[in-house]
Phi, psi and omega in degrees: 000141179272109182265068181210141171206163177232156174232188179303320185249350192235149164249127184233121177203173183310133188294336177273358184263354180287136172279150181308323181289347180273355184231145175285341177225099190282350183270115183299323178299316178297320180298310182295316179302320181290324182282324187272075177259160184306323178298328180279320186271357186297339178257004177285167170306149189310317185292347181257357183281162172104194181280149177238131169252184182300319181296314180291322178297317179298316178298318180299318177298313180299320179295316178297315181297331182281340186238350186201175169263136177235129180248130179269136177258123183237134178293129184303313187286316187263346184065021180274127174295129186242344182175189178206163172237137169227150185205158174215159180288120179273331180168179175209159179211190181297338180272353178133199186256141177251129178249146173256127189250142168224153179206159181210142174235137179308140182307321181296342184254008178296151173068030174229018176082005184293317179297319178299316179295319180298313180290320178301317177298321178296319177301315179297320178299317179298319178299319180291340184247022173057038173276137185266334183203148176238129178248141179220125176266137184222138172298130182302338178275353182272075185299324181295316180291321176300317180296320177302313181293318178297318179296334178264017174067027169285147178248141177289128179262304186185183168271156180287180188299331179266002175072014185262334185237147171280144178248122178251151179224142171242115181267116181269355182273316185272000000 
């Protein structure tokens, strides 16, 4: 499967597939360390919150790679890494594949529509790749992320099994 898409401002593809010349900062550990600051991670699951140094960033990358696909979002003009999308197969049925989605945008890029654009591009990629549904869990206090999902026509389903996160779904079949 080709894990790549573009939007008006972004090139999005597997984070380990970028060539050094495609990025203004070619070291993935440095990119992750710079993005994962406490303001960004405060709504993450507890074990992912807090400060990141190179060692913790490297471990975080290894952990994501072992459980999911992670796509890095890079600004077309500046080649600056701005965020990422990560997802894993939640399940499948006769109607297709269900993906579980997570995303992050660098703190410096908040409030300019980038997260909405990133998720919208992912939805189009899913349509092209016969994905039937996208699920996204969100902390109920994360109003900005909820708004991103709502603007992209995700519907609130319920709280997850531990009652801590809202679960949103985008149905690509109907």
